[in-house]
N, C-alpha and C positions, 0 to 999 in steps of 0.2 A: 786787536789782531785776530783774524779768523782762526778757527781750529785747524784748517788746512795749512795756513801760514805757520802756525805754531809747530805743527808736525814737521814741516820742511826745515824750519830753523833747528828744531830738536834733532832731526835726523842728521843735519849737517854737523851739529855740535858733537853728536855721538860718533859720527864717522871720523872727525878730527881727533877726538879723544882716544879712539881705538887704534889709530895709526901713529900717533905721536908718542913721544917718550914721557908723556904727562903722568902725574900720579893717578892711580886707579881710584875709583869710587868703590869702596869695599864695605860690605855689611859683615859685622862680627857677631858670632853666635856663641853662647855658652850653654846652650841646650841642644843635645843631639837630635831629638825628635824634630825640633823646629828647623835645624840646619838640613836634616835629611829631607824634609818636606820641600824646602826651598831649593835644594841642590839638584833634585831629579836623580838621574842614574849616576852611580859612582862605583869605583872599585875599592875593595878593602884589602889591606895588608895586615894580617894578624900575627905575624912572626912565629907561628907554630910550625912544627915539623922539622926543626933544626936543633942540633944539640947546643947546650950552653957553650958560649964562647965562639960560635960560628960568626965570622965576619960577613956582614951583609953588604954586597956590592951590586951584583947583577942578577941575583936570584929571582927578582920580581920583574925582570925585563919583559916577560910575556904579558904583564899587566901595563907596561908602558912607563915604568919608573926605575931609575937607577939611584943607588945610594953612593954618592961620589966621594965621600971622605976616606973610605977604605979602612976606617977604624971603628965603625959602628958594629956592635956584636949582640948576639942573642943572650938574653938574661932571663932567669926565672926568679920571681919574687912574689911575696904575699901582697905587695902593693899593686900588682897586676891582677885585679880582681875579676876581669872578664874571663880569661882562660889561663892565667898564670904565666904566660910568656910575653915578652916585650923586647924592645930594643934599648940597649944602653948606648947612648950617643957618644960616650967618651969625650964630652965637650958639647958642641952643637952638631946637629945632623943636617946635611945638605942633600936634597933630592932634586933630580933633573927628570923632566918628563919627555917622552918621545914626541908627544904632541902637546901644544899649549892647552892649559886647563883653565877653568874659571872657579872651581870650588876645591877647597882643601880643608881637612879637619884632622884632629888627633884626640884620642883619649890619653891621659897622662896622669901620673902621680906627681905631686909637688907643684912646680910653677912652669909656665910655658908662654912663649911668644913666637910669632911667626913673621917672617919677612918674605915678601914675594918679589920675584925678579923677572925682567924681560931682557934677554941677551946680556946678562950680568949687571943690569942696571936696576937698582931698587925702585919699586913702584909703590910699596906699602910696607909699613912696620906696625904690627898690632901693639896694643897695650899688653902689659903682663897680666896673665890670668892665673889664679891659683886654684888648686883643687879644694873641695870643701872641708877636707880633714885628712888626717895622717894616712888612713887606709881607704879613703874615698877617691875615686878617680875624678879629675877635672876634665872638662871638655872645652876645646877651642876650635871653632870653625869659622871659615871666611868664604864669602862669595864675592868675586871681583867683576867689575864691568870691563876690565882690561885683562885679556888672557895672559897668563904667566907661564914661563917655561921651566922655572926652577923655584925652589923655596928653601929657606933656612929655618929649621925648627930649633928654638933656642930656650934654654933655661938660664935666665940672667943671674940666678942665685948659685947654680952649680952645673952639674952635667945633666943634659936633657935625657929623660926616659920616656919612651913612647909605648903604650900598650897596643893601640891600633892606629893605623894611618888610613885615611879615606881621601880619595881624590877623584875628580872628574867634573862633568863630562868633558871630553875634548871640545874645542871651540864650538859653541852653538852657532846655529844659522844667524845671519845678520838680524833677522826679525826678532829672534829670541834675545839676542844681545841688546837690541834697542829697547825691547820691553823691560828687560832687567834694569837698564840704565834709567829709563823713565820711572820705574818703581822706586829706585834709590833716590832719584832727584825729587820726586814727590814726597818721600819720607823725610828727606833733609829739609825740604821747604816747610813741612808741617812742624818739625822740631823747632824751627826758628820762630814760628808764629806764637 
């Protein structure tokens, strides 16, 4: 097969996978610097500037994210080692985005898992990631080939706690999305060999 034929076949596959309700190809990161380099531009929610107990719902709407549970609240704790403030999920935390995103990440104490959704349909569920120690933050980041419009942030052991939330960018251009899909496909092919 010629390179040109391969590109047409790949482009057709990428177009189908981006418009169908298929499972996303997602790369998981446990290193913030590597996720940051791969994600490109992103927004940060650090949960500072609110008193303890403030319920977070639409306070970050200007960044394009809503916290839809209605029971997620600001908490200060020694385990939030970046700036002392974080979000107590009171169970799991669900976020909805004004525009579909391709990258999401959190710093967290304890354990975390993320599930991505398109129109309420699950497209990806990560493995459970744990922080390195009692007072060390863990990091969980994902980059998806299929843009998602909401996500559940989960602690399968207890209640999720989030020091910082990172997300973005809004849906990239088709060329960028195709390049990301090709990179993930090549990486998956190398792992199998």
